[in-house]
N, C-alpha and C positions, 0 to 999 in steps of 0.2 A: 650551533647545536652540537657541541662536542660531547662525546660520551666515552671518554677514556677511562673505563672502570673495569677492565678485565674481560672475563668471559661473558659475552652478551647473553647467551642462552641461560646462564644462571642469574646474572644481574637483573635481567628483565622479567624474571619470574614474579608474577603477581601474587600467587597463592602462598609463596614462602614468606612474603611480607606480612600476610594476614595470619600466619601461624601463631604469632604471639598473642592474638586476641582470644577471648573465651571460646569454648567449643561451639560448634554450629547449633543453633536452636532447632528443635524438631519441627515437624509440620505445623502443629498447633502453637508452637512458640513463635512462629513467624506470622501467623494469622492472629494479630492482636486486636483488642477492642479499639485502641486508639487509631490503628491503621485503617480499620473499617469506617470509623467515624470521619476521618479526614477524607477517605475515598468517597463517602456520600456527599460531602461538601464540594470537593473538587469535581466529582462526577456531574453534579447538578450545574455547577458553574460552566464547565466546559461543554456540557450538553446544550445549555442555553446558547453559548457563544457559537458552537459549531453549527447548530441548527439555524441560527439567525443568518450566519454567513452563507450557508448553503441555499437558504430560501431567497436571499437577496442577489447572490452572485452565481449560484449554481455549482460552484467548485469551492474547495477549501484546502488550505495548506495543511501539511502534516503538523500536528500539534503535540507529537510524542515528546519532543525535547523540552518545550515549555512545561509540559506535565511533569517530566522528570525533575526539572530544576525546582518547580514550585512544590512538588511533593517532598523533596528533601528539606527545603527551607521552612515549609509549613510545619512539618513534623518536628524539626529541630527547634523551632520557636515554641511549639506546644510543650515539648519536653523541658525546655529551659523555664517556661512559665510554671510548670508543675513543680519543678525543683525549687524555684524561687518561693513558691507557696508552702514549701516544706514537705511535699509528697515524695515518696520513694518511687522511682521509675526504673523500668527495665532499660538496659543499654539499647541505644539506637543502632540497629544492625543494617548492613546493606541489603540483607534479605527482606527486611521489612520495607525498606525503600522501594525495592523492585516490586513487592506485592502491591503497594499503593499504585505504582506506575501501571501495572497490568490491569488493575481493577478500574482505574479512571479511564485508561485507554479503551478498554472493552465497553465501558459505559458510553463513551463518545462514539465509538464505532457502531454501537447499537442504535444510537440516535441518528447517525448519518445514514445507516442502512434502513432505517424505518421508513424511508420514502417520502417524508413530508415535504421534501423539496423537489420531488420528481414524480415517481409512479403513483403515489397516493393522490396528489393534486391532479395528476393526469386523468384520474377517474372521474373528476367532477364535471358537471354540465357547463361551467364557465369556460374551462379549457376546451371542451368539445365544440362549443359554439364559436370560440375564437378561431378554430381551425376550419370553420365553414361546414361543420357536420350538422346533420339532422339526426341526432343519436337516438337509438332505441333505448327505452328506459332500462333494459337489462345491461346496457353498456355505460350506465351512470351510477356512481356511488358518491352522493353528496354528503351524507351524514352517517357515520358509524359511531355508536356509543364509545366513549373514551375507554371504558372497561374492556371492550372487545379489541380495541387497538392494542391495549396493554397485553392482552393474552396473545394476540398475533405476534407482537414483537418478542415476547418471552419465548414463544415456541421456535421462531426462526433463529433467534439468538442462541438458544440452547443447542440447536442442531449445528450452528456454526462452531460453537465451542467443542462439542463432542466430535465433530468431524476432524478437528485438528489433532486430537489426542493420539490416535493411532499413527499419525504422521511424524510426531515429534522425534522419536528415536531414529527413524529412518532418515529424516532430513538433517538432523543436527549431529547425531553420533555416527551413523552408518555412512551417509553421504558427505558429512562434514561441510555442509553448505555455509556460506559466509553470513547471510542475512545482514547486510551492511548496517541498517538502522539499529537492529538489535545489538550488533557488535559495538557500535558507537555508544549506545545507551549504557552498555555494560562498562565500557571504558570510563564513561562519565561517573557512574555510580562508584566504581572502584576508586576513582580519583577522589571523590567526595569523602570516602570512608577510609582512605589509606592511613595507617598508623603513622604518627609523626616520627621522624628520625631516619627514614629510609631515603638514602640519597637519590636512588633511581626514581622512586615514587615522587619525590619533590621535583625532580627534573621533568618527569612526564606531566605532572599537574601544572607546572609553570608553562610548559609547552602548550598544553590544551588551552589555558586561559589566554596566553599570548595570541594564538591564532583565532581563538574565539572572539577576542576584542577586535582584531583586524577584520574578520568576516562580518561581524555585527556592524561595525562602522561603515564598511563598504556597502552593505545592504541598505543602510539608512541613506547613504549618499546616492545610491542608485535609485532609490524610491523617489527622490526629489524630481526626477526627470521623466516620470511615468504618467503624466496628467493627460491621458488620452489613449486611444487604441494604437497598438504597435509602437509605443513610445519607449524610450529609455535604452540603457545599455544591453538589456536582454534581447534586443533586436539589432545587434551590431552585425552588419553585412560583411563579415570578414572575407568571404569568398566572392564578393561582388553582388550587385543587386539582382542579376539574373538568377543566380543560384539561391539568393535570399527568398525569391518567390516560391522556391521549393523547400523552404525551411532549413537550408544549409546556412546556419548563422552561428555566431558565438554569443552566448548570453551571460558570460561573466558570472556563472553560478558557482559560488564556493561549495555548495552542497554536492554538486555532481563532480566537481574536481576532487573533492574529498572522497566521495564514493569510488571514483576511478583509482585513487591511490591505494585503496584496500581491496578492490576487486582484482582478480587475476587478469593479466593482460589479454589472455585468450578471450575472456568474456567481453572486455571493452572493444577489442577489434572485431569480434563477431557482431556486436551492436552496430558498429560503424559500417561493417559490410552489409548488414541488413538495411541500414539507412540509405546506402548508395544504391543497392539493388532496387529498392522500392521507390524512394522519392527521387533518385537520380536517373533511373532508367525506366522502370515499369510505369510509374504514374505519368511522367511526361508522354509516354506512348499512349496511355489510355486517354489522356486529355486531348490528344490529337484525334480521338475517335468520338468526341462530343458531337452529337447530331446524327451519328451512325449507330453506335452501340447503346447510347443513352441520351436523354434530352434535357434532364433537369440540371439547373445550375446550383441547386441547394447543396450546401456543404454538409448537411446533416441527413439528407434523405437516403434511404437504402436503395432507391431506384437510380441513383447516380454514382459518382465516384466513391462515395462513402460505402456503397454496397461492396465494391471490390475490396476496399481497405478492411472492413470489418470481417467479411467472410473468409478472405485469404488468411488473415492474421489468425482467426479462430481455428481454421482448418489445421494450420501448422501446429498451433499450441495444443489442441485437443489430440491430434495424432501423436505428438511427442509424449503427451501425458499418458495416453493409452499404452504406448510402447514401453515407457518406463514403468508404468503400473504393472504390466504383465511381466516385465523383467524382474521386478521386485518379488512378485508372487512366486515365480519359478525359482528364483534364488533362495527365497525363504523355504520352499519345499525341499530343495537340495540341502539347505542348512539344517533343517529339522531331521532329515535322514542321517546327516553326519553326526548330529548330536546324540542320536540313539546309539551310535557306535563310540562316542567320546563323551564321557560324563563331564568333562571340563567345559565350563560356560561362564558367562558374565564378563567381568573385566579382563580375565586372562585371555579370553578369545580375542579381544581387541588388542591386547599386547602382542599376541602372535601375528595378528593381521597388520598392525601398524607398529613395528618394533622401534621406530624412530620418534615415537611420541615423547614430548617433553613433560616435565613435572606437572605443569599447569593442566595440560590436557588429560594426563593420567588421573589427577585429582578430580577434575571436573567430571570425567566419565564415571569414576567410582561413585561420586556423590549422586550423579544422575541415575545410575542403575540402581542404587540403593533406594531411591525415592520414586522410581518410575511407577506409573499406573499399569497394572497387568493388562495384557492385550484383551483378555476375555472381558474385563470390566469396561475398557474403553470402547470396544466394538459393541458390547451390550448396551452401553450408554447411548451410542449413536442409534442403534436399532430401536431402543425404547423411545428416544426423542422423536425419531422419524415416524414411528408407528402412531404415537399420540397425535403428531401433526397431521398425518394422513386422515385421521378421524375428525379432528377438530377444525382444521382450516376449511374444508368444504362446508362445514356448518356455519363458519363465519362469513364465507363468500360462496353462495350457492352457484355462482357462474363457473367455478372450477370444481371438477369431480375428484373423487378419492384416487382414481387410477392416474389422473394427471399428476397429482402430488406424489403418489408412490413412484411413478416413473422418474420424476425429478430426483427423489432421494435415492433411487437405485443408481443413477448415473453420477450423482454428486461426488462420491468418493474419488472417482477417476478424474473428474474435472478439478476437484479440490487438490488432488495430488499434482496435477499439471500447473495449477496457478501458484501453489505454495512452492513448488520446485523453481518456477520462474522468479518468484519473489526472493527466494534464497540466493539465487544467482545474481540478480540485478537490482533488488529492492523495488521492483515494479510489480504491482498487482493489477490484473486486467479483469477484476471481478465485475466491474460495471459494463465492460464490453460483452462478457458472457451474459450478463443480465439483459442487455438489449437484444442479443441473439435469441435468448429464451422467449422474449415477448413475441418475436417473429414466428418462432417455431410453434409455440402453443396456440397462437391466434390462427396460424395456418392449419393446425391440427383440428381445431374446433369448427371454424368457419360457419358460425351462426350467431345470432344475438347473444351477447354475453362474452364473446370471444376476446374482446379488447380488455375487459376487466380481468378475465381469467389470465390473459397474457401478462398484465401488469402485476397481478398477485404472484404469478410464477416468477416474474422478474425479481420481486422482493425476496422470495424464497432463495433464489439462486445468488443474488448479491450478498445477502446475509451469510449464507453458507460459505461462500468463497472469500469474501472480504474479511469477515470476522475470523475465519479459520486461519487464513494466511497471516493476519496480524497477531493472532494468538500464538502461532508458532514463532513469529518474530520475537515476541516477548519471552517465549520459552528459551530462545537463544540467549537473551539477556540473563535469564535465570541460570542457564547452563554456565555462563561465564562469571557468575557471582555466587555460585554454589547455593542457589535458592532451590528449594524443593519443588519438583514438578507438581506434586499433589497440592501444595499450598498455592501455586500459581493457578491451577485449575479451579480451586475454591474461589480465588480472587476473581477469575474470569466469570464464574457463575454469578457471584455477587454483582459484578459489573453489568451483566445482562439484566439482572433483576432491577438494579437502579435505573438503567437506561430505559427499560420497558415501562417503568412507572413514570419517570420524569418526562420523557419525550412527548407522549400524547398530551400531558398537562401543559407543557410549553407551547405546543401547537395550538391547543385550545385557547391559551392566553393570547397568542398572536391573532387568532380569529376574532376574539372579543375586542382587540385593540384597533381593528380595521374601521374605517369610516363607513357610515350607513350606505348600503347599496353596493359596496365594493367587496369583491371576493378575493381571497388569496389565489394567486396565479394569474390575475388579470394585469394588464399593463398599468392600470391606475393604482394598484396595490402597493403598500409598503414592502410586500414580499412577493415579487412577480414570479418567482420560481421559473427561471428562463428555460430549464430543460424539461419541464412538465409536458409541454406541447410536443417536444421531440419524442419522448417516451410513448405518448399516445399515438403519434403518427406512425411509429413502427408497428403498433398493433393494427392500425387501419391498413397499412401495406400488407401485413401478414395475412389478413383475411383473403387477400388476392392470391396468396401462395407464391411459390418460387417463380412463377411467370412474371411477377412484378420486378424481379431482380434484373439488373442490366445484362445485356447480351454477353454471352461467353463467361459469365461470372462463375457458374458451376464448373465449366470446363477448366478454368484456371484453378479452382479449388481442388479439382481432381489431380491436376498436374502438381500442385503444391503437396498434396497427399502422397503421391508417388515419390517425389523428390525427398520428402521427409523420411519415408520408409527406407529408401535406398541408403540415405545418409546414416540413419540409425543402425541399420544392419552392417554397413561398412565399418562404422565406428566400433560396434561390438566385436566384429570379427578381428579387426586390426588390433584391438586391445587384447583379445585372447591370444592372438598370434605373436604379439610383441612387435608389430610393425610400427615404424617411426611415423607413418602418416597419421596415426591416431592423434598425435599432438597438434596436428594442423587442421583437423576436421572441426568446423564450428558447430556449436550447439544450436540446433534449429529453433528451439524455443526462444533463445536469446536473439537470433537473427530475425524472428518474427515480430518482436516487440516494436521496433521502429516502424514497421509497416503501418501501424495505427498511431503510435505516439509521436513519430517524427524523428528526424536525424540530428536535431540540435543537441539533445542531452548526451548522445554518444561522443560528440566532439569534445565536450567538457571532460567526459570520463577518459578519453584518450589523452587529453592534456595531463590528467592525473597520472596516467601510466608513464608519460614522458618525464614528468617531474620525478617519479620514483626511479626511473632508469638512470637519469643524470645524478640523482642523489646517491644511489647505490654505487655508481662509478666513482664518485668523489669520496664517499665515506660510508662504506658498507655497514660498519658497526653502528654508526649513528642512525642510519636509515632503518635498520632492523629494530632499534630500540625506540625510536621516536616517531616513525611514520604513522602508526595508528593514533598517536596523540595529536599529531598535526591534522590528520583527517577528521578526527573527532572535533577538534576546535573549529575547523572550517564548516563542518556540517551543523554543529551546535549554534554557531554565530548566526547563520542565515535562518536556521530553524527557529531560534528564539525570537527573531524579529516578527514571527507570526503573531506574537502577543501584542506588541504595540500596534501592529497593522490592524488587528481586530479592534483595538480601542479607537484608532483613527477612523476606521470604517463605521463604527457605531455612532460616532459624532459627526459623520459626513464630512470629514476633513480630507480634502483632495490634495495631491501633490501640486506644487506651484508651477512646474515647468514641464514642457514636452520636448523631447529630443527625437527627431526623425531624420531619415536619410532619403535623398532624392537623386535621380539621375541628373547628370550635368546637362546644361542646355536649356531647352524650353521650360522644363518643369521648374528649374531654379528661378527663371524669369517670372513665371506665374506666381510662385511663392513670394518672391521679393516684391512684386507689384501689390499683392494682397497685403503684405506687412506694411508697406509704405502708405497704403490707404488708411490703415488703422490710426496713423498719426502718432505724434509724440506727446505724452502728457505734459501740460504746462506747469511750471513751478508756481506755487502760491506763497 
């Protein structure tokens, strides 16, 4: 990977390569009829695929990269077909490519956040009875007209989109957060559309596809050994089987190695630090208190270990979000005061603040500011969407009152800020964790018949607001790096919400019609068991009992986490203002908190990415500067694109042929060998 081409800062400029192309199309020049038509088709397909996987497995891989690739080739094929038929077509721009990406992604996220795999099915009598309940009729919702579901999804989806708009400039331009997936998608789109003849562009494109092929091939090979629980290379006990029990393992994930290569080393080591503190020290201590502080063995119940994990993690992240939110408000007030004294604004202010910005960043900031949505319109859009939801949602579900919904939408901006900030740093959204927390809080607030359904509805509102908003900002990062208009992106996101809110209930209705007589979705006999529906409802049942249902000392630990977070943030802010060196070594507590719930395995991969970058920089700094993002994009895209064949294999119930597991030496090995010997050897015929 040699890159002896002179000045790297000039040679690696992306936007200089695109200067030879026609001028940028305006907002409505990017929102084309053909892009919207393809978005409808791909949005419906991915909505069906995403919802089916969620209802069968409960979780779904990120499908952004397959959407990115398919949107490019689908539109390219359509344009070639039109030209072959003799029609005159507009040039295929990267901005149009990104618009399709955000529209389809928003459609998919609306389908996923619609709750048909978790909180919606959790409202049904079948799930309630499977948990041994004798439910009150007000805590059951078996049938809601499809039109009402469409309206509900549209409302919560619109709040999710409008919640993201005021955050875009703060997160992308002011804070300059990385948003790893958005950055990788931008590199991929830029590579697809790079004009021919640029040596550096060819080198970067070749690097992306070289590592893409390697990552994709490795993922296929790894899949062959995953025929069972805890099987395959993703469960490699690199640090021994004792630490493996606490999820300290190496999972050979090209995605997280690639993310680690482009994330700052401070973020990667903060993640690892959080994993060691939680899963290496705190949780083993709490496990030793089983039978004293808590009694359940359930891995999902909030009355056991999961209660500590969820509440400590959420306490740290919400506290950090509130602190940063207040900091931004205070800084904005000071900035407004200064602007009254200084008429200079816009791009020139950023040039003064960041004098070392390169050509690409200057160009991107300039285009972004020219096409940004005014703050009054973005905030007004959120207030309008929230106000309509406050009136309509209690009409759709009379178990939840207008003041419950209003309270959620008052606190949502703070929590959305915290979640999007964490997503920008680590590529990790904890929207579903906040959603589960919301079930507990709302059910504990109401504590009467109907509280469970109210908690599940509130969960849907919170998940949509947080997950859709963080993913929308992720897509805006892609737009920022491809000079796509923010206004066009928001239009695409609104169209995606419309498509998702119409298509998802229809798909769910089709799944219901396809079930065998007497079998309901969410039951063990169903084709769509929705494994997390029972968990979501159980949290509501526990919430009715209030905080006394939480394990012992859980709230005490949350208060301690709150105090540590405040002290760390204040110390970081003061050290930054005073110019103390310790500022560089203080970890971001939001990043530290993520492994508390997600586990320590992915930070290990990300730290490996940091190690790769360190060694590469030492050996050839110019090459690493030029090609590191391309290598990371290839690694992430290769594993990400395997989601598509994985969906096909799952759809046709094709299972991996082998299972690879690791056991302690000694007695366990003898037991396994004895079992395998009893199976016998097949005779030849």
